[in-house]
Phi, psi and omega in degrees: 000132182274179184293323181297317179298315173304321178294327174304313181293326181289318176304314180303311180297325179294319183296312180301326178287315180295326182292321186291323180287324178297324183277002173299134177288151178288167177298321182294321177298318182289325179295318183290323179297315183299321187292316175294324186283331175295326180288322185282331170309315183293328179285321179298320180298320175300318182290325180292323178300315179293324173293322175302319180287332179285330180289329176291328177289320182296317185298321174301315180297319184290332172292326177294315187296325180296326180288341180289118183298161178293346178271007181306149175287159172304326191283325180291323176295313177304317175299319177296319176292326177292324175295326185279310192252356177069224178296347184257019177307316179299343180261011184283333181229143184183190174268131185250016178283117184277169178210152188255156177227134185237149171232185179298332189244337186234150166234117188243127183257132179252145169244131175297334173281106186096334178066038183239174174280123178257343181208139180229118183244138182261118186289328189272359180230152176239151176294142179303133181088354179241105187264008182252304184278145185288164179283129182266115180287319169204160171229182186301331175285345183265339192230139168228143177208127182212162179230138184269129179244123178257114184270172182296333171272026171064031170271133171251105185246152183254135179294350182283344179252012179242152183254132177263152175257118181286124177271159186305138173294137183234170175245138176271187187297332184269010178084007184278152173281135182239108176245127185246131173254126179246129179264110178281158177231177178291342176259128183300331185275354182245130183196162184237134178242140172250116182254123176249128177246116193243109172295160183277325188233053186203137178277355177259121176248149179258148181226124184239141170246111187244123175272152172223103175059039180272003177286339176281348181255322182268156185301151182293334179263017179276114171230010174209161177243140172273141171232134174242123187230116178237137181210134176256135191262106183291155174290119183248348183244174184283320182275093182299319182293322177286325180295323179298333180293328184263353174270125184200159175258120182242161181204148185236132178282170182291339171276012168084005173293137169243138180228177177205159171272169186292138179264356181255340183215163178300132187221151179211132188222125168272105187270130182267320183287179176272143185255138172274316172210162175233123183248125176261097188264133172252185179297317187238355182223155179214147167251124184233133176247127185239132178276122178271351182247240189286338182112170179275137180239164181043051186273133177240121184246136180224143181223135185217121170296139179264166179303144189297332180273000174283156178279355174253153181255326183219149170241131183243137178218144175225134163238121184209181174208161182213166184289144181217135183251108181298330184293335186088007179296324171225152184265156164268119189245140185219166167222152175242129170260117179237092184189198185273165174268066186256132191294312186292327173296312178297311185292341184288338180287353179253002180300130172077007185254151178287167189297314180295343184267343188294136179282329186055043176291335183303337185294344174299339174262106187288116183249016176093188179297170189306306186299327176289316182292327171307310179293319174304314184293314184267348183239295193289317180292314177299324176296313179302313183299324182296307179292332173287327176298328174292354178079020185274162178284149183303320173305316179292323179301312181303318178294329175288327180287319178298323179289325174292317172309314181298315180295323177303306188272002183306307185304323175291316177302312183303306185295328174300309182292324183290326177292317180299315181302317177298314184291328181291316179296332185274354185306319179298321179293318179295326175297322177302315181294319179297318180287333182278328180241115179289172185304324180300335175256062185284330176294313174300323182292316176307314182296310179300324181295315177303320183285327176294317176303311187298317177296331183269349179075041179241135177259121177303342182262001184289333180273342184269318184296321176302327178293323175291334170290327184277333187303313182298325177296311185296320178293331180299315177296324180294323175279332182294308191297318186282350182253357187276108179291350175286346173277349181299125174078357178278122185260157180200124182044234189277354185270118182285333181213113189282351180273358178228179177295149175249080187293123172261351176212131179211156185214151185260337181288131179289124177241120183306138181067308184297314179298318182291315181293320185257352185055037178063027182198153165243130183265128189288313173294338170289324181293318180298321182292316179297313180295319177298323181299319180290319179300316180292321174302308183301317182298315179292324181281351172303325185270000180263133176252119183275327182065226178257010190277115178289336175293313181301320173300315180294325183288328177296319182286325174302319181301317181283339175282334190292320172306320178296322180291317180301329181295308177301325180293316186269348189296332178271344190288171179301139180298327184293326178293312177301323183287321181296315180291324173306309170303318183292321181287327177299314178296319173306317182297314183300312180293324177298319180295319177304310182299321176294331183283321185270339187234048178296166185294322178298318177298313181298325175292317178303306185300316177302317179296321172304314179291328180291316179295320173301319181287336182286323182279336180268158180298140182293126181213112182261154176297155178301323177299300181307317186293321178296319180302310185292316176310313180299322184290313179296326168296323180290316179300318180293329173294316185294322180291320181300314185294328178285327178290320178295321181295316180308310182298318183294328179289334185262005183275000000 
């Protein structure tokens, strides 16, 4: 790698650091958020005190219940339940036997206690290592969801402790299955329905909370419901460390801004604005709750990484509220997305919708920064879909994609190499200029160097700018492969699953430093990528002469260390990504060998001499960049002469 390439890498690093600093929220914005959240905390505290008083009353009643003998009459038990649950006494007891409802894509298990979905299975996907049973997104041990009801007699009850009555499943006009859970009260005309609408070929199911004359049961000031939703995310993939990087809690505001909690550490956020949806996301699958009405308000979101020995990787919690009409004039409507993080599946939910109506669920598939995501959307994903439509093996698809990408960036690669070849051919003349002009005559040295570049038709930036153009394409591939669910479960050669690492050697015993660095395995495609990277670095560094320059020697050693650093980084990554980089480097080595054969130093010198002769005979015309550069040098020399004159005058005064 030459000096210009090094400058390009430094510029790229500077851009990334600047972008991260630019997007940090201001202190004023943080203070405003904290002020609003403190107000919400005060309201929640008051509600918590009321709940505590209710809990004490329930404990007292349970003590009374224990004193009632097993031979107590039905009237005595009914009186006790009414004293404990008030107007919701009919829902205090019931059957807790769950039952399943199936569609072509999902198998959902519902529980009458709480009236919620307790288990979701995805029929078209399997858990890693299980080729028979469908993937379980969550089960009753993983998920808790409840809604708080405040009654007219000041009781604070949770739906997770109440029993609903399941009505017979019906079909709507579109042929969707409709399941209704009804919460009975002491008044026959007052009840609360949880209604689920389950399409046959869709991962999105509708959920409505419909009240009927509940103003006689609930407190008069009730115009919203509180919801508590907890869910633990089980490990679904082989690489736990890598899966944890992509598992995160994301949420979208009603103004369509999307934010997320930290994926690497415990995080908690009190959200002031209204939320359109909240997503409990894993690497390849998500559970998303979407508000179809005004949105979620006063939301407190929490995310916590689980112990590495646990079967879960993350624990998510949400406390929020939403608008609710006890009279039943309007219902509280939601949707659940229970499915894969598949780009086209998620993006299809915005088809034909106005901008303000779009859910932007496709953002659950991380495709990189905006320019990188744009390249993925218009180039990489369509190209992958085209090759996949041909029925090709995933390994062959990645090979074809690598070739196409190399052809796209070939003009930039060729221009960069040609510039490096010209600089290398001019090195003897550059050494002569450096000997003629010592460091104290830096201005003359720069002027002579620029004159040499101008005569030879060489631009110092020609080798750097092409790298900047290539960088977004390279990064697009870096983001695409680890997030493409199409690679999940796809095998190629020795790799059983291209979406995770392909361990050729693994061990269970903990070895200090080594276990931490390699995560107890070695990936073969990553090894091949690293060896090829060393070979490519050796080939490119052969043409670089460090001489006695300590900076150049240090850069050479850094270039040899980079492949080793990449090995530690990519050992946990998807085998498909390491396979792509391995192929890409092999093609790069082949290109370099062809370039050297066609663009050797002798031939480059001949071309530059011809260009120099043409310039002598042609009217002098400099490029804008070179003209500005020479003009700046002349102005600098003029200022230096003026400074010398001023110093001389001061000495004689």
